[in-house]
N, C-alpha and C positions, 0 to 999 in steps of 0.2 A: 548252698545255704539251706538251713532247716526251718527258719522262722520267717514269717511274713515280713517282720520288721527289717530283715536283711535286704529286702527288695524295695523298701520305701525310698522315695525320691530323696528325702532328707539324708538317708544313709548313703545313697549312691553319689550324691553331690559331695558329701564330706569325703568319700573315698577318692573322688577325682581331685579334690584340693590337696589331699594327703599325697597323692601321686605327684602332683605338680611340685609340692614342697620337696619331695624326695628327689626329684630331678633337678632341684636347685633353680627353678624358673619362677619368675614373678607373674608372667602372664602367658596365656596360650590361646590358640585358635581352636575352639572346641568343635568337634565334628560328631553329629549324632545321626544314627540310622534307625529308621522305624521307631521302636519304643525308646531308643536312645535319644530321640529328638526331645522327648519330654524331660529327660534328665539334663541334657545340656541347655535346653531352654530355661529351665528353672535355675540352673547353675549361673548362667549369664545374668539372669534377672536379679539374683541375690548376691552375686559376687562380681559386679561389673569391673572392679579394680583388678581382678585376676584374669580378665578376658580381653583379648585383642579382637576377637570376632567369633562368629558362630556360623557353622554350616549345617543345615538340616537336609537330610536326604531320605526319601521314603519311596517305596514301591508298593502300590496298592495291589493286594492279593485277593483272590476270590477265596471264600472260606475253605473249600476243598483243597485248593492249591497250596495253602499254607498250614496244613495239618502237620503234626509231628512226624507222621509216617512219611511225609514228603520231604521235609527239610532235614531231618536227622541224618539220613543217608548221605546228604551233601556236605556234612560237617568235615572240615579239614582236620584229620586226625593227627597231623604233624603239630598242630597248635593245641588241639583238644584231644589228648589220648583217651581212648574209650574207657580204660579202667578208672580214670580220674573224673572224666566228664562224659557220662553215658549219653547225654543229650547235647553235648557240645555247648555252644553259646545259647542254646534254647532251654536251659534248665529253669529259668524263670517262667517260661511258657508252660513247661511241664507242671510247675507248682500251681499255677492258676487253674489248669485243667483238672488236676487231681483234687484241688481244693473244692471245686464244684462237685466232683464226683463224690467226695466225702459227704456233701450235704444231701445226697440222694442215695447213699450207700445202703440204706435199709429198704429200699424199694426194689421190686422185681422188674424184670425186663419188659413185662407186659403192663406195668403200672404207668398210668398217664399223669404227667405233670403239666400244668398250665403256667406259662410265663405271663405276668401282667406287664404288657408292653405299651409304653406311651410313644415310642419312636425316638426318645431321648437317648443319650449316650449310655447311661447306666443300664436301662432296660434292653437296649439293643445288644450290648455286650453280653448280658445275661441270656438273651435269646440265642446268640451265637454259641455260647458255651453249652446251652441246653441242646441245641441242634447237633453239636459235635458229640456230645455224650449219647444222644439218641442214635447217632450213626454207628456208634460202637456197640449198639445193642444192649445198653445198660438200662435204658428207660424208653418210654414213648413220651414225646414232648409236643405240646401244642401252645397256642398263645391266645390271649384275650386282649383286645385293644378297646379301651373305654373312651368314648367320645363324650366329654363333659358338656359340649355345646356352649362353652363360655367365651369362645373367640370366633371371629369370622374366619371361615375356611377350616374349622376344626374337623369337618368331615373329610376334607382332602388330606389333612395330616394323618387322620386315623386310617384312611384307606392306604396311604403310602406306607405306614408302619405295618399294616397287615400284609401288604404285598411283599415287603422285605422279609417278614416272618415266613411267608410262603416260599420265597426264594431260598431261604436258609434250609428249608425242608421240614418246617414245623407243620403239624397237622393233628387236630383241627385248628383252624385260625378263625376267630370270630370277632366282629366289631359290634360293640354294644353301645347304644346311645342312652344316656341317662339324663334325668332332670335334676339339677343341683338347686337345693333350697337356698333362697336368698332373703335378706331382710331380717327384721326382728325375730328372735327365736331360732335362727338357723345355726347359731354358734360361730358365725364367721364363714367367709367364703372357703378358706382352706379346709376347715373342719368339715363343712358341708360337702365339699367335693370329695374329700377322703371317705366320708361315710357312704356317699353314693357309689363311689368306685368299689369299695369293699363289698357292698351288697351285690353289685353286678358280678364281681369276681367269684363270690361264694355261689351265686345262682348258676353261673357258668360251670363251676366245678361240680356242682351237684348234677347238672344236666348231662355233663360228659363223663360222670363217674370218675373224676380225677382224684388222685391220692394227695396231691399237694398243689398249692399255688405259690409260685416263685416270684419274689419281689426283688427289685434291683437296688435296694438301699445299700449305701456304702458307708465306710468308716466316717466320712465327712458328714453324712446325714446323722449318724449316731452322735457325733460331737455337737452338732447343731441342736439336736433334741435335748441333750444334757444341759446346754446353756439356756435354752428356753425354759426348761424345768427349774433351773436355779433362779431364773428371773421371776418365776411364779412362786418361789418359796416351796417347791415340791418336796415330798419325802422320797425315801429310797425306791418306792415302787415306780414313780415317774422318772427318777434319775437313773434307774436301771435301763431306761429307754427301751430299745428294741432287742428282741432275742433272735438268735439265728434260726430257731425252730419253735413254733407256737401253734400247735394243732395243725390246721391246714396250711398255715403260713410258714414259708421258709425264705431265708435271706442269705443265699450263698455268698454274696459279695460284701458282707458286713465288715470284714477285715481288710477290704480292698479300698484303695484310695480312688477318688473321683478321677484324678489324672490318669490312672491306670485304665479305667473303663474307656476313656477317650482314646487312649493309645491303642487299646484292643480293637476299637471300631476302625481306627486308621489301618491297623494291621490286617483286618478282615475286609477292607474295602467298603465299609459301611458309612453312610452319610447320615448322622443323627440330626433330628429336628431340634432347633433351638427355641424352647418355649419362652415367649416374651414375659410370662409370669415369673420366670426364674430371675428376671432382672428388675422386677417391679418393687420398689421400696415400700409400697403399701403393705407388703407382707412381712411379718416379723422374721420369718425364717430367712428371707432374702437379706434383710438388714443385718442379721447375725452373720450370714455368709459373706456379704460384701464389705461390711464395716467392722463389726465387733471382732470377729476372729482375726482379721488382718491386724487390727490394733493390738490385740493380745499377743500375737506373734511378734510384732514389732517391739512391744514394750517388755515382754517377759521372755522372749527368745523363741526359737523354733520348737516344734513338737507339741504345741497346744492341742491340736486335733487328736493326735495319738494319745495324749494324756487324758483328755476328756473321754475318749472311747474306752480307754483302759478303766477309768473310773466306773463307767456304765457296766463293764464286764464284771468288775469286782462286786459292785452293788447288786447285780443280778444274782450272783451266787448267794450273797447274804440274804437278799430278799426271798429267794427260794427256800432257804433254810428256815426263815421266820414263818413263811407261809405253811411249810410242812409242820412246824410246831403248832401253829394256830389250828391247822386241820386236825391234828391229834387231839387238841383241846375240844374242838367242835364235836368230835365223835361221841364224847360222853357228857358234854355240857349243853349242846345246842339241840333244841327241839323245834322243828319247823313243820307244822301239819299242813302246809300248802293252802292255808286259808287267809293269807295276807298277814299272818302274825309269826313271830319267832320268840322263843324264850331261851334265856341263858341261865343255867344253874350256877349260883354263886358258890356252892360248896360249903363245907364246914371248916373247922379249925385246921384239920389236917390237909385239906385240899382247897383252901379258899382261893377264889379267883384273884383276890388282891395280891396273892403271892406270885402270880404269874407276871413276868415283865410287861411293862406298858406296851412295848412294840408288838408283843404277841396279843395282848388284850385288844388293842385297836384293830388288829386283823380279825380277831374273833368277832368284834362288833360289826365289822364290815361283812363278814360271812353271814351274820344274822340278818342284817339289813337286806342283803341280796336274796337270802332265802325267803324273806318276807315279801319280795317282789320289787325291791328298789333296783333300777337299772345300774349296773356296776359303774358305767362311765359318768354317772351323775354324782358320785360320792367324792368328797375331798376331805382334807384335814379338818375343815370347819365342822363337818358332820360327825367326826369321830373324836 
């Protein structure tokens, strides 16, 4: 397969049902091994009438023991001819490995990247891939574990995550404790924790002279961000959600599903931490994940997560083009002497600002406000 969508659980389960129909059978006992457990588990959950039972088998591997260099030579070439299947049954694993490598392809072998690791499945899978890539000599990889001190025993969780990163071979590995603002003016616990975490990660990156900070956001996170933006009535900038690369920040798993990161942890013998906040309905993102998205899937059909993430991807490209257009306008219209003021030239008949599309004008206004000293994160549609 050439596309990530070909590896999606939705596609895999559809393929299995198609096979069952081809065989002329109504039901089957589904057997899954390692990552296949995710597929058959989802299949049985969504297609109970096509299932007699399910068998899940898995062997926990150490990260080194389950590298492609180890497993590919063991492939049965009578089933998987080398000219058709170079990696045998492990082609999907090659995809995820090379997908990560593509995210750091512009870096040199001595460049350091830092994984922001919470100890959860997404960031542990990312740490595992980073360690594997570093072992191949393509980059140097370390990790930063941020202890938000919001839950009892958070220091133990942070230390356990750091120990796992050490065991994977990441270096340096640092635990950073932060104070999260709470109460009026904090912007809410989620936002305050995110801001504190980002500050800690940037500080660590500067301290260690790292070229990039890797975050474990998945396609599911992208879809949730789009839905939250829609609920706020956001424009294309917010609906474009997260980018795969944004300055120091990189998100190699942004087209990977959350179920895949869990499967990867199982494959690597990693035991992720289950954050109680991820089940707490006080948080809007949790309600979107646990209630809103499942209802949309049930009422509108499968594929909502993929569709929302695709919308973000398309809007990101559109937004980048409009930003570029606004930047070109700013070059000859915007004067910002760095004294807390900014001036926009309205132009004359031939180049009037009013002839510029509104979407570009509002971006130009935003550039002017930021140039005058307004914090970018404090601006919204009401200001523009």
